[in-house]
N, C-alpha and C positions, 0 to 999 in steps of 0.2 A: 067724501072722508078726506079730501087735502083741506079744508077749512078747519078741520077739528083737527087737523098738525100744527099748523102753519098760522090762522087764528080766517077770523072773516074779514078784517080790514087788512089784509095783508096787502103790500105792493105787488106793480106789476114786477120789480126785480126781485123781491124774494118769492113771489109765486114763480118765475123763468129760473130762481135759482134752484129753489127746490126738484123742479122739472127736470132739471139739467143734471144733478145730482143723482136724481131716479133712473134715469133713461141711460146716462154714462156711467153708473153703477153696475146698472142687470149687464150693460158691453164688458164691462170690465172682466165681469165673472166670468163670460162667456167665454173671453178673451183669456182666461187663463186656462180655460179648458183647453183652447187651443191649444195656445204654449205647450204646455203640456202634452197633446198629442202631436204637435209637430214645431220641435223647437228652432227657432228659425229669428233672425235679426227683426224682421218687420212684425214676426205676429209676438214679439216681446216690447218694441215700443207701440204698437198699437194699443197694447195693452196697458203699458205704463200710460198714453196720452189719456186713455179713456177713465184710468184711474185718477190722476193729474183732474184732471176735468170735472171730474164727479167728485173730489174733493174739494176743486174752487167755487163749485156750486152749491155744497153744503156752509161754504163757509158765508156766501152771500146771502143765504138764505135765514144765516143765523143772526148777519149782522145787519140787515135790511128791517 
């Protein structure tokens, strides 16, 4: 399935970007639920950082 999305000739950097976007994006979604359930600075910071890493991974996957 991953080869359909990013192509069979994708570089390792592109694969790594797609993987980090997928995993950190999932963690960011879970973090949103956690931040709603227990709003504190550490939960909000972790959620924001996971979303930032997911965005960076998506950018790397598109540009490589």
